[in-house]
N, C-alpha and C positions, 0 to 999 in steps of 0.2 A: 677306667673312667667311662662312665656312662653319660652320654650327652642327653640333656633334656631337650627333646625335640619340640615339645609343646611349651612355648613361652607364652606368657600372658601378654597380650597386646592391650595396651590401655586405649580406650576409646569411649565413645558415647553410645548410649542405647538409643533406640528409635524414639522412645518417649522423651528423652532429653532434647533431641533434635527438634521434635514437634513443639515442645514447650518453647524453645528458643525462637523458632519460626513464628509462633503465635505472638510472642512478646514483640518481636520486630514488626509484625504486621499491624498490631495495635498501635505501636509507636508511630509508624509511618502514616497510618490513617489519621491519627490525631494531629500530626504535623501538617498533613495535607488540608485538613479542615481549618486549622488556624490560618494557613496561607491563603486559602480561598476567602475566609472572612475578612482578613486584612485587605486583600485586593478589592473586595466588594465595598468595604468601608471607604476606601479611597475614592472609588467611583461615586459613591453616594455623597461624599464630601464635595466633589467637583460639581455634581448636579445641584446641591444645595447652594453653593456659591453662585452658580449660573442663575438659578431661580431668583436669588436675592438681587443680583445685579440687573436682571431683566426687569424686576419690579421697580428698582431704583430708576432705571432709564425710562420706564413708563411714567413714573411720577414727574420726572424732569421734562419729559415731552409734554405732559399736560400743563405744567406750570409755565413753561417757556413758549408753549404753542409752536414748537419746532417740528413741523410736519414735513421733514425732508428725509430722504433715504440716507442711511449711513451704515457703516460697519465699524465695529469696535474690537480691537485685538486686546485681550486681557490675560495674557500668559498661558494658562492651561485651557482656555476656551476663547471662542470669539462669538460675538453677537451681531446678527444681521437684522437691520431695521428696514422694513419695506412699508411704503405708504401708497394707498390707493383710495379712490372714492368708494363710498359704501352704497351699493345697489343703485348706481346711477344718480345718486343724490349728491349735489354739489355742496350741500351744507354739512354733510357728514363725511368724516375721513376715517378709514380703517387703517390702523397701524398694527403690523405684525412683527413681533420680536421672536427670533429663533436663535438659540444658543447651540453651538457645535463644539465638540471637543477637538483635540488635535488630529484625530483620525477621521474628522468630518462626520462623526456620529451625532445625530440630533439628541440634545440633552433636554431642552425646555422649549416650549412654544407658548407664546402669550399673544392673544389678539385683543385689541381694545378699540372701541369706536369713540371718536371725539366729535363734538359739535364745533365746526370751524367758523361758522357765521352765526352771530347772535340774532335771534328773532327780534324784530322791532315791535314794541307794544303800541297798541292803538290808543 
């Protein structure tokens, strides 16, 4: 009996391994792009919500003539309203709204000037 020393070892060729690695790389890259887009979309959504709420608060401030400093906690962000006189003029009030996310990153800033004392007509 003669032993067959050379047995065929089943395996992959270098080309097959490279094709597999290429497919995995493309799949991983596509997955990463989708993940980044979803994350950015969520951040954009929070910015849009903050922008809308800041505008709503600005309209409320104008209608109610409520020129007091305030802070609003709104779940995923908070809005800080600061009030100061505009350029040393007591008839004008500058109101600044700043929206921050939970990590204290500035999302939106809105500045608005209001006439606080009506001019008398002659």
